[in-house]
N, C-alpha and C positions, 0 to 999 in steps of 0.2 A: 416932147420936151426937148429945147434947144441944147447942146452941150453946155453953151456957159451957164443956164441955169440949173444944170446938173452939177456944174462945178461949184457954184454959189450954195446950193443946199448941200451939197458933200462936206464943202469945208476943204481945208488942207491935210495932205497926211501926217505934217507934224502935230496938227491938232489931234488928229484921230488916234494917232499914236500916244500921245501925251495922256488922253483921257482913259486911253485901254490901260497902261502900265499903272495909273494911279489907282484905277479899279480894283487891279489885281494886286495892289502893292508891292512892284517892281519898280525897282531903279529904273530912272530915264537914261540909256547908255547910247549915245549917237556919236558917229564918228564923222569927220568930215568938216568943213564942204571940200569936195573933189570937184570935178570938172563940171562945169554950167551948175554951182551950188548945189550939187548933190550931196545925198546924206544917206548914210548908213544907220539903220534903226535895229538895236541889238533887245532881243527878249530873252531875260537872262542874262548869265556873266559870258562876257567874250570868251573863245575856247579858239584852239587852233586844230582841234582834233574835230573830225565829224561835224563839220558845218553844213548847214541847208541855209541856202541864199534863196530865199522867197521872192520872186519878180511878179507883183500885182497886175492884174488886169485892170479892165475899164475903159477899152475902146482906144486907149492911148492918150485921154482928155482927163478921166476921171481918176481920182486921188484913191489910197488906200481905204479899205472899208472894214469896219469893227467886225464883222462877221468873219471876214476872211482871216484877222489874227485871231479870233477865238478858235475858227478850225483848224490853223495849222499851230496853236497852242496845243490843241487836243492833239496833234501828231509830233508833239516835241520839236515846235519850228525855233529855230535859234538864231536866224537872223534875216531881216527885210531891208529892203530898199526904197528911197524915195525918188521918185524921177520927176526930169523936166517934162510938163506936159504940153501935148498938141492944145491948139494950135500955134501957141508962140513958138514952141520947139519940135521941128519936124525930123524926119528922118536924115542923118542916122544919129541924132543927137542922143537917144535913148540908148542905141547899140553902144556910142562911145563911153556912155555912164556905166553900162554893164560891165564893159571891159576893163573901166577903171576901179571898178570894185572887184573883179574878178585878180587883178595885177595886184591890189592892197592887200587881198586875203593871202596871195602868193608869197609877197613880201613879209607879211606877218607871220611867216613858217607854216601855213598851211598847204598841204600836200594835195596836187589835184585831185586826185583819189579820197582825198577827204572832203571834197566840195562835191555837194548834193544839190543840184537845180531844181526848183519847181516852180510852177508858175501856171496860171489860169487865164484863159480867153487870148487877149492882147499881151498879156505877160507871157504867155506860154509862147505865142507870136515872137516875143522879143527873145526868148532863149535861142528858138530855132535860128532868129536874125545872127546870135551868137554863135551858134554852129557853123552857120555859113561862113560866117568871118573867120572862123579857125580853119575852114577848109578852103577858101576863096578869099585871102585877106586883102582888104582896102586899105590903102595908104594912109595915114594919120589916123588910124582908128583902133590899132594896135591888135592883142595884146603885145604889150612891151616885154614882157620876160615869156620866153618859149614853154610851151605845155610839152613835158616830157613823159607825160604818162596820162592815160585816160582818167576821166572825170569819175567821181565816183558812182554817180547814177544822175537820171533827169526822170522827171514826172510833169505830164502836161495834161491840165484838166481842161476839157473843153477847148482845145488849141482854136485860134482864128487863123485858117490855113489858107483862105479863100476869099476875097473880097466881093467879087461878081461871080455867084454862084447859081447855078440852073439845076441843082440837084433834085431829087424825088423830094429829100427830107427838108430842102432848105424851101421849097414852095409849098408843103403840104401840110409840116408839122406846126400849125398854125396856134397850138396851147403852149408854144414856147414862150419865155420872158422876151426872147430875141424878137424885135418886129424886123420884117424882111425890108421894108423900105428904107427904114432909119438906118440898120446896121450897114446895108448898101451904100447910102449916101456916107455914113461915116468911113467905110474903106476907102471911097471914091477920093474924099477930102484927104486922108492920110497919104494916099499915093500920089496924090497933084503934085506934079514937078520931078517925081522920080524916074529916072531913064529906064527904058526899057533894059539896058544891060544891069540895072539894080534890082530890078522886079522881083527876081528869085529870093532875095535877100528878105523883101516886106510881105510877099506872097508865095509861101513855099511850095504851095501845091502846083505853081504855074512853073515850077524849074523842070528842067530836061532831065531825062531818065538818069544821067550821071552825074546830077549836080551833088548828090551825098554820097558818092562812092566814097570810100575811105573813112565813114564815119565811126566805123568800128574801131578806128585808130584813137578816137576822139573820146568815146564813151561806150560801154560794155553793154550796159543794162537801162533799159526805157520803160517806164509805164505810161499809157496814153489812156485818158478816159473820155467817154461821150455819153450822154443821156440820150436813150431810144427815141424820145420824144424831142431833141432837140432840132432845130435846123441846120446845126452843124454836123449833125452825123455822119452823113454820107462820104462829105468829103474829109471828114477826119478818118472814117476808116480806111479810106482809098489811098491817103498819105499815108496811115501808119503802115499799111502793107508796102508803102514804096520804100520806108526806111528800113523796113526788114529784109526786102528783096535786094535793094540796090545798095543799101548803107552798110549790111554785115552786120548790124545790130540786132539784140536779142529783145525785140518789143514785145511786151505784153499788152494786150488790147482789152479794156473792161468797158463795155454797154450796160449801163446802169438801166432796169429795166421801169419804165414810166420816168425816167430822169431827164430833166431839162438842162438848161445851159447853165454849168457851175452849181448843180445842184446840190452838191454837199455842203455848200454854205448855208442854204436856206433855212437847216437845222438851229443854227447859231445866229439868227435875226434879232431874237427877242431874248436870247439866253445864252450864257457863257456853258451852262451845263444841261444840254436838253434831255429830256427824261426818255426821248426815243430818236435814233439816228436813223439815216437812210440807209440802204445796202452797200452804198460805194465807200462810206467812211470806214469800216473796219477792214475792207481790201486795202485801202490806202494806209491805215495804219501798221497793218502787217508787213505790208510790202516796203514800207519806209523802215520798218524795225529790221528788216532782213539785209537792208542795204548798209545800214548805220551799225549792224554788228559784224559785217562780212570785214576783215582783213585786207 
């Protein structure tokens, strides 16, 4: 299916959010617009302590999904972000929006140590772009406010770290929801026009061995997960090891047996309260609980 068809069928992030909060009897709490008309969508009351900023995936062009809201509501998500989507808005538009959202939280009185970033697939990629920006600042992107303390934590679900992969899992895990040809084409389209000097920002697995040096001063705790049966698995495992060894970060890697790309969300496709959940969900819940209760 063409990405424009997917966008048409999926609708807009604003519509998905509005339907979801109405179904749950929650108020629509939206801040913005910020840069490029981006918006912040809150689930529950606004707060300045222990904020979870969710960066949704969708190959940089698809909007927020209902099932991901239900999943993060399950783990007490507090905040979501609406991105300007590819192809109308290319790199570094979404990175700039995330930086502005981060600055807004700091200006609202949220301490860096109380900000917990979570994201899936291309949303996780965007979080890694943000880390690269903190380590290797590009002009006119920000953040405007200096980060004087490490972030609370990061969770990356099935992060998209390499666009052109030749790993064993990428070519052989044919039961995954990710199509080899399609996702490779999407990655190529997103990277089009990005100079080689900026490649590590958008495709972190291609960065040099010292690119993430000093990451331990930016964030102390990271959880990275992948499905054993997903195409991205081998690249995710290799990248997590780089972060652990070169970045000086405490990286916990979870491989879900039988899991596919973004597997945890599929329990919430047809219901907000599934009777059974996969093995990854309780791990994420417990890990997030530990991060959010740590001073």
